[in-house]
C-alpha positions, 0 to 999 in steps of 0.5 A, spaced: 500 500 500 502 506 498 503 512 503 497 517 503 502 523 503 509 522 503 515 526 505 521 524 500 528 522 503 531 517 507 526 515 512 520 511 510 513 515 507 510 519 513 502 519 513 500 527 515 496 527 521 489 530 521 488 537 521 484 541 526 483 549 527 489 548 532 493 544 528 496 548 522 501 544 519 503 549 513 505 556 513 502 561 508 507 565 504 506 573 506 501 576 501 499 583 499 495 586 505 488 584 504 482 588 507 478 582 510 471 581 508 465 578 512 463 572 509 461 565 511 465 558 510 461 556 504 463 563 501 470 562 503 470 555 500 467 557 493 471 563 493 477 559 494 475 554 489 475 559 484 481 562 485 484 555 484 481 555 477 475 551 478 470 552 473 466 546 474 463 542 480 460 535 479 455 534 485 448 533 488 445 537 494 443 534 501 441 537 508 448 538 511 451 541 505 445 546 503 449 552 506 454 551 501 449 550 495 446 556 497 452 560 496 453 556 490 446 559 488 449 566 489 455 565 485 452 562 479 447 568 479 453 573 479 456 569 473 463 569 477 465 563 472 463 557 477 458 552 474 455 546 477 453 540 474 447 536 477 449 529 477 443 523 478 448 519 483 454 521 487 458 516 484 457 519 478 459 526 481 466 523 483 467 519 476 465 525 472 470 529 476 475 524 475 474 524 467 475 531 467 481 531 471 484 525 466 482 529 460 485 536 462 491 534 467 487 539 472 484 537 479 477 535 478 472 537 484 466 534 486 460 535 492 456 530 496 452 531 502 453 527 509 451 520 510 449 516 504 451 522 499 458 522 502 458 514 502 456 514 495 462 518 493 467 512 496 467 508 489 469 514 485 474 516 490 477 509 490 477 509 483 481 516 483 486 513 488 488 507 485 489 511 478 493 517 481 488 522 479 488 529 482 481 530 485 478 535 491 472 532 494 468 536 498 463 533 503 457 536 508 457 534 515 453 534 521 454 540 525 460 540 530 456 539 536 453 533 533 459 530 531 459 523 534 452 523 536 450 518 531 446 524 528 441 524 522 445 522 516 452 522 520 458 518 517 465 518 519 467 520 512 474 522 514 475 515 517 471 511 512 476 514 506 483 514 510 485 508 506 483 511 499 485 518 499 492 522 499 490 526 505 484 528 509 481 534 512 475 536 517 474 543 517 473 545 524 473 553 524 471 557 518 478 561 518 482 555 516 477 554 510 482 558 505 488 555 507 485 548 507 483 549 500 490 551 498 493 545 501 488 540 498 489 543 491 497 543 492 497 536 495 492 533 490 496 535 484 503 535 486 508 529 487 504 523 485 497 525 484 491 523 488 484 525 491 484 529 497 477 530 502 475 536 505 469 535 510 465 541 512 460 541 518 454 544 516 455 550 522 462 551 519 459 553 512 454 557 515 458 561 520 461 568 518 468 571 519 473 575 517 475 572 510 482 573 507 483 569 501 489 564 500 492 564 493 494 558 490 501 556 491 502 560 497 502 555 502 508 551 504 507 544 507 513 542 512 515 535 511 511 534 504 517 535 499 516 530 493 522 529 490 522 531 482 529 531 480 533 524 479 539 523 483 545 524 478 549 518 480 543 514 479 542 517 472 549 516 470 548 509 472 542 508 468 545 511 462 551 506 463 546 500 463 542 503 457 549 503 453 551 496 455 544 493 453 542 489 447 535 488 448 532 494 452 525 495 453 521 501 455 515 499 460 511 506 460 505 507 465 500 512 468 506 516 471 508 518 464 501 521 462 501 525 469 508 528 468 507 529 460 513 526 458 511 524 451 516 527 447 522 525 452 520 518 452 520 518 444 526 521 444 530 516 448 526 511 444 529 513 438 536 515 440 537 508 442 532 504 438 528 502 444 522 498 443 516 501 447 510 498 451 505 501 455 500 499 461 493 500 461 494 507 464 500 509 460 496 508 453 497 514 449 504 516 452 507 513 446 504 513 439 502 506 437 503 508 430 511 508 431 515 502 429 518 502 436 511 501 439 509 494 442 502 497 444 500 494 451 503 489 455 500 484 460 494 480 461 491 482 455 496 485 452 500 484 445 503 477 444 510 481 442 510 486 448 509 480 452 514 476 449 519 482 449 518 483 456 520 476 458 526 476 453 529 483 454 536 484 458 534 491 460 527 493 463 526 501 463 520 502 468 517 509 467 512 511 471 509 504 472 508 500 478 509 492 476 502 491 477 499 484 477 495 484 471 502 487 467 507 482 471 503 475 471 507 471 475 512 476 478 518 472 479 518 470 472 517 477 469 523 480 466 527 475 470 533 475 466 533 483 465 536 488 469 531 494 471 531 501 472 525 504 475 523 511 475 517 514 479 516 520 483 513 515 489 518 512 493 513 507 496 513 504 489 520 503 487 522 496 490 515 495 492 514 489 487 521 488 484 527 491 486 531 495 481 538 495 479 538 502 478 532 506 482 531 513 480 526 517 485 523 523 481 518 526 476 519 522 470 519 528 465 525 531 469 529 525 470 528 523 462 530 530 460 536 529 465 538 523 462 537 526 455 541 532 457 547 528 460 547 523 453 547 530 449 553 533 453 557 526 453 555 525 446 552 518 447 547 515 442 545 508 440 550 505 435 547 502 429 547 495 431 546 495 438 538 493 438 538 491 431 537 484 432 533 485 438 528 489 433 528 484 428 526 479 432 520 483 435 518 485 428 518 477 427 513 476 433 509 482 430 508 478 424 507 472 427 502 474 432 498 480 430 492 482 434 486 478 430 479 481 428 475 475 427 469 476 422 463 472 422 458 471 417 452 471 421 454 476 427 458 482 429 464 481 432 466 485 438 473 487 435 469 489 429 465 494 433 472 497 436 475 498 429 470 501 426 469 506 431 476 508 431 476 508 423 471 513 423 473 517 430 481 516 430 482 523 434 476 522 439 477 522 447 475 515 449 472 513 456 471 505 457 467 501 462 470 495 465 471 488 462 472 485 455 470 491 451 475 495 455 481 490 453 478 490 446 478 498 446 485 498 449 488 493 444 485 496 437 484 504 439 490 508 438 489 514 442 494 520 444 495 523 450 490 524 455 485 521 450 484 514 453 480 514 460 479 508 463 479 505 470 485 501 471 487 499 478 480 499 481 476 496 475 470 500 476 464 498 472 459 504 471 465 509 470 465 510 463 459 514 462 460 519 468 467 520 466 465 521 459 461 527 462 467 530 465 471 530 459 466 533 455 464 538 459 472 540 459 472 539 452 466 541 449 468 541 442 472 535 442 468 528 440 468 524 446 466 517 446 464 512 451 465 504 450 461 500 454 458 493 456 451 491 457 453 490 464 457 496 466 452 501 462 447 499 467 451 501 473 450 508 472 445 509 467 441 514 471 447 519 468 443 519 462 439 524 465 445 529 466 446 528 459 439 530 457 439 536 462 445 539 460 445 537 453 452 534 454 454 531 447 457 524 449 456 518 444 456 511 448 457 505 444 454 499 448 458 492 446 452 488 448 453 480 448 448 479 453 453 477 459 458 480 464 463 478 458 469 477 462 466 474 468 463 469 463 470 468 459 473 466 466 467 461 468 468 458 461 476 458 462 477 456 469 470 454 473 468 448 468 463 452 464 459 454 470 456 460 468 453 462 475 449 469 475 453 472 469 448 472 464 444 479 463 439 478 457 433 477 462 432 484 465 436 488 459 432 494 458 430 496 451 436 501 450 432 505 444 426 506 448 430 507 454 434 513 451 427 516 448 425 516 455 431 521 457 430 525 450 436 522 447 437 518 441 438 511 441 440 506 435 440 499 435 445 495 431 443 487 429 447 486 423 454 487 420 451 491 414 448 496 419 454 498 423 458 503 419 452 507 418 450 507 425 457 509 427 456 515 422 449 517 424 452 517 432 457 522 430 453 526 426 448 527 431 448 534 435 447 531 442 448 525 446 447 518 442 447 511 445 448 505 440 446 498 442 450 493 438 449 486 439 455 482 438 457 475 438 455 472 445 461 467 446 467 471 443 473 471 448 478 476 449 485 474 447 491 473 448 490 472 455 495 470 460 492 466 465 492 467 473 499 464 476 502 464 469 508 468 466 507 473 460 510 468 455 505 463 457 499 466 453 493 462 451 489 464 445 494 466 440 493 465 433 495 458 430 501 460 425 505 455 422 513 457 421 515 459 415 517 454 410 524 456 409 526 456 417 527 450 420 522 449 426 524 448 434 520 443 437 518 444 445 521 439 449 515 440 454 509 440 449 512 439 442 509 445 439 513 448 433 517 454 434 521 459 430 529 458 432 528 465 434 524 464 440 527 463 447 520 461 450 515 456 447 508 461 446 504 455 448 507 453 454 512 458 456 518 453 457 525 455 455 527 453 449 
C-alpha cells in the first residue's frame, strides 16, 4: 500500500496527521495586505475554489451541505465563472470529476452531502486513488456539536476514506477554510497525484468571519517535499546500463501521462532504438503508430510486448508500478533483465521488484536529465546495438498480430472497436470495465490524455460519468464512451445529466448479453459454470430507454448496419447511445492466465513457421517454434 502523503528522503513515507483549527501544519507565504471581508465558510470555500481555477463542480445537494449550495446559488447568479453540474448519483459526481481531471491534467472537484451522499462518493474516490488522479472532494457534515452523536445522516467520512485518499481534512473553524483549500489543491496535484477530502460541518459553512483569501501556491507544507529531480549518480548509472544493453525495453505507465513526458520518452526511444510498451494507464504516452511501439503489455496485452518483456536484458520502468495484471507471475517477469525504475513515489520503487538502478523523481525531469547528460557526453545508440533485438520483435509482430475475427452471421466485438476508431481516430475515449475495455485498449490508438479508463480499481459504471467530465472540459472535442451491457447499467441514471445539460457524449454499448469477462473466466477456469453472469433477462430496451431521457438511441443487429450507425452517432448534435449486439461467446485474447508468466499466453493465433526456417520443437509440449524464440508461446518453457 502506498503512503497517503509522503515526505521524500531517507526515512520511510510519513502519513500527515489530521488537521484541526489548532493544528496548522503549513505556513502561508506573506501576501499583499488584504482588507478582510465578512463572509461565511461556504463563501470562503467557493471563493477559494475559484481562485484555484475551478470552473466546474460535479455534485448533488443534501441537508448538511445546503449552506454551501446556497452560496453556490449566489455565485452562479453573479456569473463569477463557477458552474455546477447536477449529477443523478454521487458516484457519478466523483467519476465525472475524475474524467475531467484525466482529460485536462487539472484537479477535478466534486460535492456530496453527509451520510449516504458522502458514502456514495467512496467508489469514485477509490477509483481516483488507485489511478493517481488529482481530485478535491468536498463533503457536508453534521454540525460540530453533533459530531459523534450518531446524528441524522452522520458518517465518519474522514475515517471511512483514510485508506483511499492522499490526505484528509475536517474543517473545524471557518478561518482555516482558505488555507485548507490551498493545501488540498497543492497536495492533490503535486508529487504523485491523488484525491484529497475536505469535510465541512454544516455550522462551519454557515458561520461568518473575517475572510482573507489564500492564493494558490502560497502555502508551504513542512515535511511534504516530493522529490522531482533524479539523483545524478543514479542517472549516470542508468545511462551506463542503457549503453551496455542489447535488448532494452521501455515499460511506460500512468506516471508518464501525469508528468507529460511524451516527447522525452520518444526521444530516448529513438536515440537508442528502444522498443516501447505501455500499461493500461500509460496508453497514449507513446504513439502506437511508431515502429518502436509494442502497444500494451500484460494480461491482455500484445503477444510481442509480452514476449519482449520476458526476453529483454534491460527493463526501463517509467512511471509504472509492476502491477499484477502487467507482471503475471512476478518472479518470472523480466527475470533475466536488469531494471531501472523511475517514479516520483518512493513507496513504489522496490515495492514489487527491486531495481538495479532506482531513480526517485518526476519522470519528465529525470528523462530530460538523462537526455541532457547523453547530449553533453555525446552518447547515442550505435547502429547495431538493438538491431537484432528489433528484428526479432518485428518477427513476433508478424507472427502474432492482434486478430479481428469476422463472422458471417454476427458482429464481432473487435469489429465494433475498429470501426469506431476508423471513423473517430482523434476522439477522447472513456471505457467501462471488462472485455470491451481490453478490446478498446488493444485496437484504439489514442494520444495523450485521450484514453480514460479505470485501471487499478476496475470500476464498472465509470465510463459514462467520466465521459461527462471530459466533455464538459472539452466541449468541442468528440468524446466517446465504450461500454458493456453490464457496466452501462451501473450508472445509467447519468443519462439524465446528459439530457439536462445537453452534454454531447456518444456511448457505444458492446452488448453480448453477459458480464463478458466474468463469463470468459467461468468458461476458462470454473468448468463452464456460468453462475449469475448472464444479463439478457432484465436488459432494458436501450432505444426506448434513451427516448425516455430525450436522447437518441440506435440499435445495431447486423454487420451491414454498423458503419452507418457509427456515422449517424457522430453526426448527431447531442448525446447518442448505440446498442450493438455482438457475438455472445467471443473471448478476449491473448490472455495470460492467473499464476502464469507473460510468455505463457493462451489464445494466440495458430501460425505455422515459415517454410524456409527450420522449426524448434518444445521439449515440454512439442509445439513448433521459430529458432528465434527463447520461450515456447504455448507453454512458456525455455527453449
